[in-house]
N, C-alpha and C positions, 0 to 999 in steps of 0.2 A: 503494500499500500504506499502511496505517495506521501510525504511529509505533509503537504498541505491538506490532504484528506484526513490524516490523522489529527491535525490541528483542529479542523472543523468538528471532528468527532468530540473532541475534549470541550470545545466551546459549547456545543450542543449539550453535553452532559452537565457542564456547569450551570448552564441557563435553567436547569430544572430545579435548582436549589434557591430558596427564597432569601436566605441570609448566609453571612460568612460562617457562622458556627457550622451550619450544614456542610458548607464547602470544606471547612477543615476536617470534619468528621469523614467526608469523602476522601480527602488526601491522606488521611490516616489509613483508610482501607486500601487505598491504592498502594501504599507502602508496604502492605502485607503481601502484595503480589510481585513485589520487586525480585527480578532475577539476581539472586543473591551471589556475591562475590565469594569465591573460594577461600578457605582460611589461608592458604599459602599466598594468595594475593592481597590478603588483608594485612598490608605492610605499610611502613611509614612512607615508602616512595610512592604508594598509591593513595595517600591522604590528600584530599583537595585543600590547598593552603587557602586562608581567607575566609573559611566557613566557621560559624560560631560553634558548632558542635562537629565531632569527627564524622567525615564522609569519605568512604574509601570508593575509588572507582577504577575499573580495569576494563580495557578494550581488547578484543581479539579480532583478527582479520581472517576471513574464510570465504572462499567463493566470491571474492570481490565485494563483500559486504562487512560491515562493522558491527559486532556484538558488544554490548556493554553489560557490565555486572558491577553492582554496588551493594553498599549497606551504609547504615548510619546509626548513631547512638540515639538520635532524636527522631521521634514518630513523624513530626511535621516535615522535617528535613527529609526523612525516608520517602515521604509521599511526594516531595518536590522532585527529588532525583528520579522516582519512579515515573513521574510525569515526563520528564525529559527523555528518559530511556524509551518510553513508550513511543515517543515521537521519532527518535533518532536511531533506535535499535534496528538492526538488520537493514541499514541503508548503505549506499555507496559513500565512500568518503567525499565525494563531490557534492552529493546531496546534503550531506551534514554540513559542509562548509557553506553551502549556499542557502541553508535553511534559515529563514527570517525569525521563526519562533514568535510570530505575532500573537499567537495564543495566550502567551504570558501576560501581556497587557489586556487582551480581550477579555479574559476571565477576571481581570482585576487583581491578578496575584500580587504584582509588585506593590500595589497601594495597600495591600493588607498584610504585609510582612514588615517586621522591625528592620530598621537600616542594616543591622548587621546580618540579618537573614537575606535581605535583598542582596546584599554584597556577596553573600555566600551563593545565592542563585546565579549571579553573574559569573562567578568563579567556576560554578559547575559547568555552565554553558561553554565557558572559555576553555576549560580541560577537555571537554568532549570534543570540541573543534579541534584543539590541539592533537588529541590522539587521532582524529580523523585525518588531519594534514600529515602527521608523522607516519601513519600506516600507508597513505597514498604515496608519499615519497619512497619509503622502504619498498613498496610493491613496484613502482616504476623503476627502481634501481635493480631489482630482481628480475626484471623482464629481459 
């Protein structure tokens, strides 16, 4: 599924909720379905710097697609990274790098996060795009 279609799906889902308490509860539920990082990849080198709570992120490249795995100590943060993975998982590096991720503002997420959590969200996006770029370069060198 294309990034834009996944974003539209998420926007539609969040429109079903009347208030942000319900949206936070939904984020927590999404975090429970997160493709978890293996314990061997839950290392200091996979911690996203700049996040208020610990977030581990690992990416793998297979069949020209990037797969993301993550975990977090905080339930809201876990839901946020789960949303990002839902949109960017199993996409080509080019699709990840070109993704605008407009759904973040469309659902009002940045307006309802503390400044430190909003900064963490930006760091998550930057790290996912950095992984995509690195995997794309590495793959091009190996061809």
